Every structure is written in C-alpha cells, then in structure tokens.
N, C-alpha and C positions, 0 to 999 in steps of 0.2 A: 153801393156805401160811397160815400168820400173823407172817408176816414182815410189820412194818408201816410198810414203804415205798411212799409213794402216788403220789409223782408222778419223773420220769425226770427230765429236766429242764426250765428255763423260760427261752425266749430272746424273749419276745414283745416286740419294742420299736415305741414308739408316739412320735412325735416333730410336736408340735400347733406350728406357725410360723405366727402371726400373717399372716406375708406369704404364705404358699402357700393356693392354692385347693383344697384336699384335702375329700374328704369327710368327713365328721364320722361319729366310731368308730361301728361299730354294737353296739358294747357296753355292756348296762347291765346293772341288778341283776340280771340272770339272762343267760347269755351262750347264745345262739341256735346250736345243733347243726346240724349237716348231716345232713340226712337219706339213706339208700340212694337214690340216683337209678337210676334206670332206665336200660339201655343209648344208647338214642338220645338221652336229654338229657348224658350224659357223654358222647358222641362230642361233640355239639355242644361242649360248654363246654369240652372238650380243643383243639376247633379255634380258641378262642377268642383272639384277637390282644390287645394293650396299649389299655386303652382312655383317650386322650388327654382329660384334662380341662381344659387350658388348654397353653400351649407349653412351659412348666417342670415341669408337672407330670402324671405319668401314673400309670397303673394295669398290672401285669404278672400275667396267671392263669398259674401253672404246675400244670398236673392231669397225674394218670395217666393215660395213652393208652388207659382200661378194661379195666384188669386183673383177672383169676382167678389168684392164687397155687394152687401146685397141692399145697403142705404148709403144714404149720403154722413160723412164726418166720424166713419167707421173707423176705427183704429184695430187694426190686424198689427200681430207679432210672431217672432220665431226666436228661438233660439238655437245659437250654435256654440260650440265648446274651443274653448281658446285650443289651438292646434299641437302648444306641446306644454311638458309641465315644468318646466323649465320656464326660469323671468324672461319675457318677450317683450319688445317695445313698437309700438305704431309710428310709425313715423312717416304717412303719408295716408289722405282719405279719400278715397274717389268714387263720387257719386253717379248710382247707375240710374236717373229717373228722370222723369219729365212733369213740371208743374201742370201739363195736360192731365195727366195722372195722379201724380201726388200731388198732396196739399203741403204736406213737411215728411221729415223722415230724423228718427233720434237712435241712436245707436247709445246702447248702457252696458255697462260692465256691471256685475255681479257673480255672486259666488252660487247662487241656486237661484235657477227660475222657478217660476210658479207653477210651470208646466212643461214637459217635454213634446208634447205632440208638434205635429208638422207646423204648426200655426193655432193661433187660438185672438178671440175677443178681449182686447186688454187696456179696451177703452171703457170699459165697466170696474167692480170691486175688484175684479180680480188681480189689476195691477200687470208690473211686468217681475217685480225678484220676492221672493219672500227675503231676503235680506237686503237689507241697505243697499241702494243701486246709485251709482257713477256714472255721470252723464259723459260718455267721451266725445260727441259729435252730434250734430245738428243741419238740417240742409232742408232751405225751403224756397221756392220761389226763382227755381235755376240762381240761386245767389250764388256770386264768384268767391274762390276758394281766399283763405288768408296764410300767407308763408308761416312756419315756425321759422326759428333761427335753429343755425348749424347746432347741434348734439341735443336737441329736445326729442323728446318722444311721449306717448303715454305707455304705463307699464303695465302690462297682464298678464297672467300664469304666474305660476312661482308660489310664490310668498306674496303677492300685491292683495291678493283677497277677491281677485277677480277670474275664476276659471270659465265665466261663459260671457258669451256675447246677447243680448237680446236688441232685435232689431227690430224697433216700431214704427209705423206708416203710418198716415192720418190719410185716406182717402175722401176729401172733398165733396165732388159733388159726382154722383154715382152715375149722372149724366154720360160722364166719359167711358162708360163699361156699357155702350147702349148696344153693343154689336159685340159683346157677351164675350172678348178677349178675353185672355188670364194677363196678369201681370206680375215681373218678378226683378219688379225695380226693386234696388238692394247699394250697396256698397263693395268697392273691393281694400282692400286695407293692405297695405305696404306694412312687410314686419321684420323686425332684425332682433336676432341673438345676442347683439352686440351690445354691451351692458350702456346706455345713453349717462352723460353726467349728470344732465340737467332733465326735469320731470316736468311737464306742463299740467295747466291746473288754471280754476277759474274759480273767481270774487266775483259774486253777486250784492251788488248793493242795494237795497227794494225798498219803496215806502209802503206802508199797508193801511195806516189810517189818514192819510189826508184828504181834507174835504175842500174843494173850489168854491167859494160864494159866488152866486149869481153876478154877473155884470162888473166884479171887482176885476181891476185890471190885470194884478199881479198877486199870484199867490205863487210860494215857495212851499217843497216839499224837500224836508232838510232831513240826509241821512249820514250819520256818523256811528264809527265802532273803533275802541284802541284797539291796535294789532298786538296781540300775546304769542305770535310763533317766530320760527326761523324766519330769514329774510327772503322775498318773494323779491321778485323782476319782471314788473309790467312790459310787455311786447306789444298791446292790443287793447283795444278796448271800441264797445261798442254802447249807444244811445238805445232806448225806448219808451217814449210815449204815445199814446192813444191823439187825439186832432188839438187837443185843449196845449200842446205841448209845445214852448219854445224856444228852449235852450236848454243843454244837461250835462254837467259839469261834476270834473270827477277830480278830485286832489288828495295829494299825504300832508299831511302837517307835524312838522317837526319841530321840538323846541318854539312853536308860535309861527312859525314862516310855513306859509301856504306854497306847495308846487303842485302845476298843472300836471296830472297824469293822463287827460286828454278833454275836449270841449266837439260838442255838435249839436246840432240842430237834428232834434227828430224828427223831422217831416223831409228829409232829404233820406235817402237811402240806408235801409239802416245794417249796413254792415262793418265789418271789424276795420277798423283802422289802424295805423302804427301808435301807440302809445308814445310819452315821452323817455326817449333814452334816458334819457340822464335822472330819472327817476327810480329809484329802489324805496321796498318798505322792509324795516326793523321793526322788533321788541322796540315797543314805547310807542312808535309815532299811530298819528288815528289818521283814517280813511273815513273819508266824507265826500257826499257828494248832491248835487240839488239840482231838481228840477224846477224849472219857470212856469207856471202856467197864467193863463189867462182865460176869466171866466164871462167872458164880452159877447155877448149873444147868447145865452145862458140865461132862466128864466127861472133854475132850478139848484138845488146842490148838485154837486157831481163827485162821485165818491171814487174808492179805486176799486174795479172789477173787472170783469171776463166781455161784458158785451158792449154795443155801440156806443153808449149813452154813457158808459166807466170812461174812467182812466188808469192809466200807471205807470209808474215812474220806477224806471230799472238803467243800471249801472251797469256793465258789467267788465270786466277786467281781465285778460286773458294773462297768463304771468309763468314764468317757470322758476322753480327750484332747484337746490342743491339737491340729487337722488337721495343721499342717506335720508332727509326730511319731507322729503314732498308728501303735501297735502292735494289731491285730487279737486277737492271742492270746501270752498268756502263762501259765507253768507252773511250781510248783516242786515238786518231789519230795524235797529234801531234810532228813533229819532232822535236828531240832533239838538245840543240845546240853544239856546237864543243866543247866549253869552259866547260861544263856539262860535258861531255861524256871524256875529257881528263883524268878526273880522276878514269874513271871505271875500275873495276880490271881488271888483264891480263887474269884470267879466261874465261874471255868470247868470249876473241879470242885465246882461243886452242880446238880444234875440240878435240870431245866428238868419242872416234873410238874401236871399241874391246870390249870386255867382262869387260876391267880391267878399263876404262872411262865407259862404264855403270852404272858400281859399283860402282866407285867415284860420279858419279852424285848422287846416291841414299844413299849416306854415312850416310847424315844428319837426313834420315830415320829410320833408324837402323833396316830395313829386309831384308834383302837379304844373298845369298850365289854365292860361285863361281859357283857353279854347274847350280844352274838355272837361274843366268846372261848369263850362254855361252849358254847351251843351248835356251835361250830367241834369244838370238843375232843369232845362229846358224839360228833356225826357220824366223827369221825375214829376213833375208838373202833367205832364199828360196822362202819366199814369195814375195819377193822385186821387181822382175822384173815384177811383175802380177799386181801388184798395180797401179791405176791411181791417177791423181791428183785433175781433177775436180771437184769432189763429195763434198770434204770439202769446196771450194772455195762457190758453190751452199749455202751450209749448212749456211758459215758466210753471206752471200747474203738474205739469209733469214731473218739472224737475227737483219742485220742492215735493213730492210726494203726495200731489192733495189734487189728484186727479174728480174724482168723487165732487168735489165741489165743484168743479167748473160747468158752466153752463154754452152748450153750443148753440147758438142763434146766429153764426154767421154763414152767408152762403157767397159766393164768389162765380163770377163765367173766364177762365181762362183764358178762352178762344177772343174774346174781346180787346185784349190785351195785348195778344200774345204780340203780334209784329212791333209796339212801341216798346216792350219791354226788352224783349230778343236785341235791341241797338242800344236799350238802354243796360244792360246787363255786359255787352259789349264792353261798352265806356269803360265802367268800371273795374272790370276784370283787365281790365289795359292798363288804367289807373294801377293797380294792387299791384299787376305784375310788375311793374318799373320802381314799387317800392321796397326798397332793402331794410327789412328788419332788423338785421345783423347779427351776430355771431356771438354767446356769450362770451365765447376766447377773447374779444374785442371790447365786446360791450362793459364788460365789468373788470376794464383794464384799470380803470383807478377807482372804483368800488372796491377790487379785492384787497387793497391797499389799506385799508381801515376795516374790513372786516375779516377776520381770520377763519370763519366757518368755511369758505369757498376756497380759501388756498393752505387748506389743511391737507388735505389729499397729496397738495403738488411737493410739500417738505416735510412730509412725512418718512419719506426714505434717507432724505438727511436726518432726521432727528434719530431711527433709527442706527446710518452709522454714526453719529454722535456720540452714540449713547453705549457703543461699543467700545470708546476712548477712555472713557471715565464710569468709576462706577453708581453704582445707583447711590443717591440719599442714604435710603432706608440700609443698604447693605453697608455704607461708611458706621450708622450707630452700631449695626451688628459687629463688624469687626473692629469696635472703639479705637477708630482712628479719630478722636477728638473733633468729634463732631455734638452735636446738642438741637434740641428743636428750639427756636424762638419766633415768637408772632411776628407775621407780617401785620407789623400797625397800620400800613399804606393801605390795605385789603381793607373790604372794597372799597372801591374807588368811588364808586355814588353810593346811595341810601338804597336798599334793599327792601324798604318796607315790611318787615317780617310779624307775624304774631310768636305767639310760642312754638320754637321750633323741636318738633319734636323727633323727626328724620331725616338721616339724611344717605346717599348713594353716589354711585358713578354710573354714569351709563355709558355705550360702545365708545364714545369718542372720549372719554374721560372726562366731561363733563360733571360738575357737582350738579346734582339735585337735590332742591331743599323741599322736604317736605314740612309745613306748618298750617296755624289753626286760626290766622287773620283776627280777627276779631272776638273770638269764641276761646273760653278760657274753663280749665278744669278746674273749679271751685269744688266746697263743701258742699255746694246743695248740688252740682250736678245730676249724684244718684242717691238713688233709698238705699235701703238696707239692703236690699234684695237685688240690687248690682243693675236696678233697670235708671236710664237715663230719663232725667226730669225738665230738660230744658228743649223739648224739641218742639215748643210751639215759637220758639227763636229761629227754626226751619235751617237748612243748609247752610258752608257757610257760602259768601257770595263772592269772595276775593277768589283770586287764583292761590290754589293752594301748595300746589307742585309749582315749581320752578329752577328751569335747566339756567343755570349758570355758567358763562366760562372761568375756569378757575381762577387763570393769569391776575386778570385785573377784576374782576368781578362785575361783569356787566350782563345783565339776563339777555338769555338768546330765546328764550320760550316761557311760556307762561298757560297752567292750564291747571283744572281739576276745581272749575268752579260750579257754586251746587249741586256739590257730589256729597263732601264730608262734614261730620258732625263733629269729631275729636280726635284729629290726623294723630297715628303715634307713628307706627316703625313704617320703615318702606324698605325694598331694594328693588336689584332690576336685576330680567332673565337675558339668555343670549342675542333675545329678537327686541330686545330695549322694554318693553313692556314693563308696567310700575307694577310689583306687588306690595300692597299697602294693607296696613291691619288700622281699624278705625273703633276703639273701646266703646265710643258711646252706639254703634250698630253693632256691636260684638260678630265684626262680619272681616275677613280677607277677601281682599278683592284682587281681580286682575285685569287692570286697566292701561290700555291702547298708549302710547306716547304720540298719535302721528297727528293731535290736534283734536281729535273727535272726540275725546272722551269716553269712549266706548265701555263698559263694563264687561269683559271677555270671559271674565267667571267668576263667580261669589261664591261662597265657601261659609255657612253658617245663617241664621235667619236675624234678619235686622231687627234689632231694638228685643232680642229674645236671648236672655243670659241662658248657657246651661252648660252641664261637662258631661256629655255624651257624643259619640263622635261627628254628629249633626248639629252642635250647637258649640258656640267658644263665651268665655266670660273675661270681658277686656283681654283680649290678645295684645299681644307688644310687640313680635315681632316674626319676621320670615327671612329665611334663607332659603338659598335654589341652589341644588346640585347641577354646577357646570355640565356634566356629560347625560344623566338621565334625565334630568329634568325634573326629578323627585323636589318636593320643598316640605320644609320644615317649621312649624307655625310653633313660636314661645307661648303659651297659654297659662297663665298670663296673671293677673291680678286677684283673680279669685283660686282660679285652678292653678295646679301647681306638676304642669306638664310639658314634655314637647311631644309635637303629633307629627305625623307623616302620610303625605298624600304624593299620588302619583301626579303627573305635570296637567292630566284634566280632570284633578278634583276626588279621582276617588280614595277615600279613605286605607291607608296599608297599617299602620300601626301606633303603638304613643308608649312615652316611659314617661318615669321620673327620674329624681338626682340619681346619682351611683356613689359609690364607694367600695374602696380595696378591703373596706372590713364592713358584711353585711351587719354586722351587730350593733354597729354604730352610724347606720345610714340616714343621716337629716333629709330632710324632703324639700325642695325648693320654693323657697320662699320670694315668690315674685320673679322668676325667669323673665328677665327684661329683655335682653339682646340676643340676637345670634350673629354667628356667623359659619359658611363653608370652609373649610380648608382645601381647597382644593389639590397640591401635594400630596396629600394624606388620607385623602376624602374620612373628615372627620367634621362633626361638626358641634362648635364649640357655644356656651353659654355662659352670659354673664346673671349669676344669680345673684339678683340685686340685694336683699338685706342681709344674704348670709356674709357678704361680703367676699364672694369668692370669684373663676372662673371654672368651671366643668366641661373635658369635651370625653365625646362619645364617636367611638368607628357609627360613619352614616347608614352605612347595609346594616349594619345589626342591632345596633342600639347599645354594643357592648362598652362598657365605661374605661376611658383609658387614662386621664390624670384628672388631677386637681392642683390651681394654683390660686394659694391663698398667702396676703400679705398682712403685716400690720401695716403699713404702709396706706393701705386701703381706706383704713378707718373704719371698716366694718361693713363698708356698702359699694359695689362693682354697677353702676349704671348700664355701660355699652364695652361694645369689643368690636375688633376690626383685625385684618390680619392680613400680614403681607409674607410674600415666599423669600423673601431677600434674605438672605443669611441666614440661610440653612432653616428658617421661620419665625417670624413678630410677632409679637399679641401686640396694637396699639389700645389702651384701656381710660377711661376717664372715671373717678370716682364720685360718691355724693356725702350728704350732709347725714350722719348716722344721730338717733340720739342718745346713743347707748355710748359714743365714744367722738372723739376729737381727732380730726385730720384734715389738713389743708385741703379744698380743691384741688386736684390739677389733674395730668394724663400722664402715662406712663409706655416707659417702651420696652418690652420683656420676653427674653429669648423663650424662643416654646422651650427648646430640649432643658435648657438646664433651668427653666422658671426665675433668672436672675435680672432682675428690673437694670439695664441699660440706660436710662436718662429717661427725667422727670420732666415736664413742661406747663407752664400754664401763661395766662394774657400778662403782656407787663403792665399795660396802663390800670386795668381794672380787672377785678379776680373774679372769678371762675361764679354763678348766683346757682344755678342746676343743670353741669352737662351734661346731655340728655344720649349724644347721639356721635359718632364719631367713624371718618373713612380716611383712608390713606390715597391718594392719586400714585400714578405710576413715575410721576419723577417724584415721590418720596415727602411731599408735602401733608401734613394732617390737615384735617379741620376736623371740627368740633363744634357742631349745635347745641346750646344752650337757652334752655326750655325758659328758664328764670329771666335772662339779660334781654330776651328776645334775638340774638346775635349768631352771627357765624364767626367761627374766629379761625384766621389761615395761621401755621406754624409750616416756617420750613428749617430744613438743617444749614446752621452755620457754624463755622469753623470756633470752637470752643474757646473763648476767653473768662475766664474767672478765676477768682482768688481763695484758693484753701490754704487750713492750715492744717501740720501736722508737729505733734511735739513741740507745740507753741511756737512756732517758726513760719512764716509766710512764704508761699512757693508763688510767684505769678506766671502762670502762661500766656504770653504775649502770643495774639494771633500769626504774628510778620514773623515768629521766631524761625519756621521752617526756609519762609523764604531768604533770611538775613542771615543761617547758615551758610544756604546754599550757594550766597556771593563771596561768603569771605572762608570759604574751601577752598575759592581759586584764586587766591591772592596774588600777588602783583610778584615777578620773579626774583625780587628783591628780599622778599619776605621769608621766614624761613616756616616750616611747619612747626613746632613749638609755639613761636607766634600768633601764629591765625592760630590752633588750640586755646591758646587763653586767653586771645580774644574775645573766640566764644564762650567760655566761661565766666568770661568778666560782664560778657551783655548778658550771662542768663539772667544776673543776682540784679541783674537796673530794674528799679521800680519806676520809669518814667512811665508817661504817658503814652495811649496809643499813638498821639500823632508823632511824639518826639522819635520813637522808633523807628517811624516812615522815614522823617527826616534821615534817619540815620542811614536806611535800608540805602534811602536814593544817592548820599554823599558815599556810601562804603563801595557801589555799583561803578563807579570810576575813583578808582584808586590811581594815585604818582607815586612819584619817588618820596616825596616829603613825607606824604600822609605814610609809606612803609616804615618809612625810618625811624619813624619816631614811636610805631607801638613797638617793634624790635626792641628799639631800646630799654623802653618802660617795662616789657614784662621779661630781660634780659636782668634787669635790676630785681625783681621782683622775686625771680627764680635763685640769685647768688642767698639770701637769707634763708631759703629755704632750705638749699642744699647745704650750709652751713648747721642749721640744725639739725639736718639728717645725718650730717657725718660727727657732731658729736655725740648723738643717740648711737651710733656706731660704737663710737669709741668706748663711750662709757659702758657700753655692754660687752666687749670685748674685756674690758678691764676686770667684769666682776664674772668671765669666764660662764656667764648666760648667753642662748641664744635668742634671739630676738627675731621672731619669725616674721619675712617676710615672704609673702603670697602673689604670685601673679595669676590673674583670670587670663582664659584661653583669648580672649579677644574684646578691647573695650576701644573706646572712640575718644578717649579723656586723657592718652598720656599716662606718665607715671602717676598722677595725681590719684587717677582711677586703679592704681595695679596696689595700694600700698594699703592693706588693710591692720586694722588695732581697735582699739576704746578708746570713746572717746564720750564722757557725760555729755546729756543734751545733743547728740549729733540727731543728724535728719535720717528719719526711713519714708522714703520713698515708693516702697512694698505697698503699705495700704490702699494709696490714692494712688496708685498705679495698676494696682490689682483688680480694681472692675471695669477695665479697659479690655477686652476681650486681646487686643492687638500685640499685647504687653506679655511679656513672661516674669510670671512674680518669682521665678525663683532670682533670676537674675538680681532682683532689688534685694531679695533676703539676703544677698550676702553682706550687703551693703549695713545690714541693720548693727545696732548698737546699744551695748549697755543704755536704759533711760527710754528705748523709742518704744513705739508701740507697738504691741506683738499680734503677727499675723496668724489668726486661726484657720487651720488644714478642713478642719468642718464645714459644711453646710451649714449658717447659722441664721438662715433664712427660714421665715415665719408661714411656709406652705405646708406642715407637718400636718395631719388630720388629727393628730393629737391637738393641737390647736383650736378644733372648729368648737364651737361653743352651741349649747342647746338649749338657752335660753326661751322664754316665751316670748313669740313674734311679735316686733315691733308693729304699732299702726302704720294699716298700708299707708303711703303716699301717694299722692295724687299727682302723676305726673304722668 
C-alpha cells in the first residue's frame, strides 16, 4: 500500500510523581521491543500477578494467555479485574508487543465484560463490554510513548465505573504464526492508590460526511462543537487522514478569537505531539478542527470510510481535568458552519511539506532540531509506500463502538519495513523524550487566577478557618442580629439565557444547579383531560436544560441535558452528585449522571403514561434524597395527592397523603409541589401548594410532625428549602392565589417556633411565578422564577430600614454599631456622661447614610477641641433637666406624696434609662424588637407607657389548624 498512514493511535500515559516510588521508565533513546516468547515463558508471564513495590504503588501485568490466531485480521480480547475495590490510578502504560506479531492493541475500561473466558473473539458482534466502554490506551506499529504531565492519571476501580480491564489485540498477518508459537503480548500497568488531582481524557473531533470531489485542488472538512462542561487543559494532540490529507489543524475559539491547539501534517508519523500550553477550554468556548484535502489525481468522489480508497479526518486532543469533574472521553462530529470558518486562520490551508514545515508545526513545543526533523521526514518517506490506511479506521470504529461496520481489507508485511521503521521509531522516541509537557502545577499558574474551579480546593481550608471566626449569615437571621435578605442586583454578571426556570439545586461544591425548559413552555394545550402530553411532536428540548453555575458571579461552569426532557420540573442532587429530576410530560422520575455523558442511571414511571399505582406517576413535581440511607421521596403531584418513598435502587417502599393532628379534619394535599429533607431531624417537609401550607413528616415512618400555615402566604406555597443554621430555618416562596391576595415574596421561618423572621423580594422587578428556592453554605438564597425566566440571588445585609411605632419614626442606621464602638472610647478629656449623651443624640439623627459615614470618620480621630465642645453642650443640656427633676421632687415632697423612682439592674443609657413614669405618646420599642430573637421582650416592655402599642403574650400566628379551609379545590395551575 502507498497510503502513508504510519501510526494507529498513541495513548501512552506516563505520570512521574515525586512522592511515588515507581520504578524509572524503561524508555531510552531507543525503545526496547519485546521479542517473540516461547510457550513456557509466555505461560509463566500470563500467570504473573500484580507486583507490589510499596503499599500505595503497584504494577499489573495483563497478557494474552498464549494464543494462536487462526486467521489474518483476528481480534482477540481478554478480561482482567481491577485488583482493588478502592479508587486507583494508572500513571504509566508499558507495552509488551512487537509489530512483527501485533497490528494494534487497545485497553478498555468497563464495568462488565461480555465474557469471563480466558480470551474470546471480539472482532464479531460480541464486542468487548456489555456496558459503555472507555478506551484508556492504544498501541500500534511500535509507536513511541507520550508523557503525561505530573499528577495526572486514569482513574479506575472504586466509584469510577471501571471494575474490569479488557485487552483487545488485533493480529494482522497470520503468517507471523507459521511456527505455531503462542503469543502473550500485553501491557504492564503502573498504578497507585494515591489520589491524582487531575484525570486524563481524550476529545476526538471527527468528520463523517465529507465528500472530496475528483480533481478539486482543495476540499476542507470542518468540524466544530460548543464546549459545555468544566475546564479541560489540552497537553497533546494527534492528527489522522489517509493519503489525500495535507494538513490538519485544531483550535479553540473564545470571544471570536482563534487559538491554535495543534497543527500537523497527517503524512508524517501520527504520534501524539505536545499541544499549545497556553490554551485551555472552558464553558462557552468552541472547539474546531479543519482537515485540508486535495482531490487531484482522483477520477471519482472520495468519501469517509475504512478502505484504502476512502478518507478520514480526525483530530485528537489529549487533556486533563480537575479530578472532581473528570470526563474520560468526549467527541464532536458536527459539521462547522461556513460563517464560523470564514474566520479560521490562513495557516489551516497551508500544507506542511518537508522538514521546514514539520519543524514549524513543532515550534510551540520548543524541542526539535533541523537534523532530527530532516532524518525523521526522510525515514517517513521511506516507509510511506508500504503503510496502509485501514488500521486506524478500525481502531476509531472500535473506539466509537462501530466494530460491526468495519471492513477489514488491509494487509501488510512488517518484515519489509522493519529495519527502516526501527530507526525511525528511535528518532521519534528521542524527540518525544526530550519534550517536556509540563506539570499542571506549573502550567496552571496563570490559569487559576481567572478560573476558580481548580483553586477551590486549595483555599478550602482557609474558608473553613474563616468560617469559624464569624457566624453564617443564615444563623444571623435566625438570631435576629439585624440582618435582612436583599437582592444582589449585579448577579448574574452575564446572561444565562434561560427558559421557564422550574427547579434549583446545589451540587457537592455548593455550585448552583438550574433546571429550565429552554424553548418549551407549559401552556393550556400541553395536556388533555387525561393528563397525557399533547406536544410530543415538538421533540425533546434541544437546549442544555441543566446548567451548573458559579454562585458568586453567575458564570456557567457546565451545561448538560440536551435532547432528554420535555417539561422539566423538580431537581435535586445526591451525595454522588447525580441529578434526580422530574418531568411532568414524561410522568417520570429520572436519575441522571452529572459527568457530562447524560446517562440515565435509573428511571421510575412509564414514559408519557400517567397513573396512580406504585409503578406510575401523574405529573410528579419534586424529589428529595435521604442523605444517609439514600432513600428517595417523590411528590406526586398535579393529579395524585401523595408522597412516595423508594429505596436508593428504585424499589417501592411506601406512600402517604396529607397529615393532621386532628384526623377528623384531615385535608388532602392539593398539589404537593416541593420537597425538602431535613438531615438533622430526619424529616421530610412538603410545600402543599394550593392549600398554602407546609407539612412535615418523620421520613422513616411517615408520622405527621407539624404544619406551618401563615396568612402572609396568601393561600399558596410553591417551594421550600431548609437550613440547619440557628436550630433550623425553612425558606419558602409563595404564589398567586385566585382566592386571596398577597404579595409574592420569600420567607425565612423559624422551624421550631414557626415565626417568620424575615421576608424578601426583588428590588427592581417583582416576582412573577417564584417556582423553586435553595440556600447555599454562605447563606445566599437563590429563587428560580418560571414567569420571568430568571434566577434571583439574595444575600444577607445589615438591616437598614425605617419603621413607625406609635406614630414616631425610628431610623436604624447600618453604621450605628460601628459609630458607637468608636465613641465609647473617647478622648481622656471627655467624660462618660458626655459620651453617652452624644450617642443618644446621634441615635435620633435622620441624616442620610453618607452623612453618617462622614461623621464616623471624623469621630474616629478626635482632638482636644472636638472633645471639649461636646462636653460643654452636654453639660448645658443636663442642667435644665436636673432643674426640672429637682422642682418635681420638691413639689412631691411638699404634698407629702411619694414619686417612685425605680432603677433597673443594668442599662447603658445612664440616668435617662432609670426613670420610669408616664407620658402620653411615648415610644414603645417592644413590638419592633420582639420579632428579633436576639432581643429580650421583657426589657423593652418596662419602657411601655400609656398610649403605646400593647404587646400580646399569646402567639398570634395563623398556623392553627382551625384556620384551614376546605373550599373546593381551585383550578390546577400549569407550572
């Protein structure tokens, strides 16, 4: 064959950690090849077990058990269990094979292999794995290895979903076995139990529909996909075409700017080469690639395929990710738009020919010499005439699970090019060994400044320490410390482009997870009278319905959930970060993976089929997960009035309806709309939407615990969430009711007392249909609004508001506490009485906030003159007061009556706070401060005077069951 495809796929991973006691690499300037082994040696090596070097580091030998292929192009596989149930990491792959015998070799990771025999024919329909297989390593034609950066490895075992290795070997020419020797080619895996901070993966961009016209000088195959996951960091790339390819280039597009990842001639040895270190890829970027072909010399059209007359266009990116969000394999096969590729750099259409072009393509690596490149090119040309193209298509087809469509027509004779290739491999290996791919710890130095994902762990302990020095803001609300939830109007900083927001949740990193409906809307025609969805012809939502958003600024970190849902509703996460979602159109509850592959791990209910038995739902609304047992609770829903309980694996356990302390007056649920699990109390609470109440039950027994119902709810409660701060807080949002009128707002409720501690609403625009609510670890509260298609963020701020009591306006200034602290440390020449009087005079000021700040700054630096003047003024004010008091005492004495002067045990306002009497219209602060738990009602009641508001000692809340109404159920609202 004259087609110059030299290598199949190179995925040799090497991770040298200073803390690991792994033997040094065997690779040198020339890479040793394993000779054909005799049967006894083969069998002994096959039986070899893992070799422990220390408790954390070990090696595993995976070898074919002395096989003899019966024909050319035979694919044989064998399985090998991962030798530990813990999380383990492959940090090096050492191949033991020779191209004299083996055409190519693949290592897969999966959960269940298709066979447990010693080996089997996997070139047929049988394949490799019963579940989804992930390729971890590929070897062909004595290809040189690629170095992985430090602290990078492939994760297996544990919760990786990979409990088995499957080794696949393609034996090309059976004539190599004329002597009937047995083959035990395979791999040695160097592994460690030490967690690796970064996990490796492969991103494949591949054209599937390119047609190259005969005689046409230039044909471009363009591929492009939007990137929608957590950041990846490319460190190597590889190109592949057959004989018509001239140059393949890969780019990242960000804000319209094209940045090169790698560019190479596919006619040169197709190994992995170092990528541009300055390029990372994050959400919102576009990854693009172009293969330039020529049709000159062809008399017919050329298509993408696996024969020697077909073509291919592949661009491989080898990357690493933060281990928390690792995705082992990604692919893109979408044709790029003409508008997008109008701006591709001109270099993408400049063929790379000769040593100069090769060296230019490697310039960003910083490691090559003219002599090396010239010899490399010369040897490549010598071998060019004898290489075949079909082998790589076979490998890629195996990678994509398309082995049954592969046509194996290629043949080769390795003996004819053994001598030329050995020298060529040595040159490539020497070049690659001198190339430093760098360590994430160094290459991320400039990236971590703008990307919070990778630095989060490094500052986690600092945040924990910082948290111990100040109370959580939700706890400040609970303790009544003059804090109030206010909207953060600057959030989000960019557009989220949301549809109807139906659900909110938090992942394990306390990132906000948004569940929205894209371009679908729930309207009057969405369902018929039997609750069956009527708009299936629209298909699933094509947009990403699940967004992971950074809570501080609102930047999108990840997007998923395309072409999966019809009408999303509720969402929550479990301890493994899986998504539990409800879709009212599907009438299902789905457990979806959060690894970017959108795998449905568990489905409850029958798609598009409503029902009321234990196997069906009717418009289920929400899911809650028991953080300890993994049991799940489903609120069902718009048609049914029940809560269902399932085990973690989906087994039906029980169900129940509404509760009441008086069984004779039990009112059924009317749309149980939102659920929350209380981890500290082991309870499950539900927002009974149309009944305008919150009910809580013991999660284990379904025993009714309590009900919270308030007039302020206005007859409807749409969503609730819970915080353990302050002994337990419930956050809730209400909705519009056709029977009662109440403003739409959020509520902070003390779980124990049922008191409303705070209410909140947007500053600039009102809620339209607040549909879900969550609270983050730092006390921020997010509300998803289905009506306005937005998410609002609220943060706790120091209280600054005006209230009226007994007709007198009282100003609570945010700066009061700081101002008092400054002035209670007066100059030595300033008396205590003067300082107290000054504080009292300041407390009655009605100046603006800016003026208060000015006075605080000036008061912070008192001088002698400033101290004397307030003392004089204070003294002058006290003299008339003392005179009036003296006259009053004298009159009382003259009339032989007693005027009671009662002192309090402790006050902070001097003598003015010790006088108790009666004055019409005097101020009662008791009602105002009583709502704040941190203040004592008793102390202020002693200041109550005639004409002031009277405090009630009884609880005047409206959460009594006697106030429940049993009117006809209102029409079901479509949300």
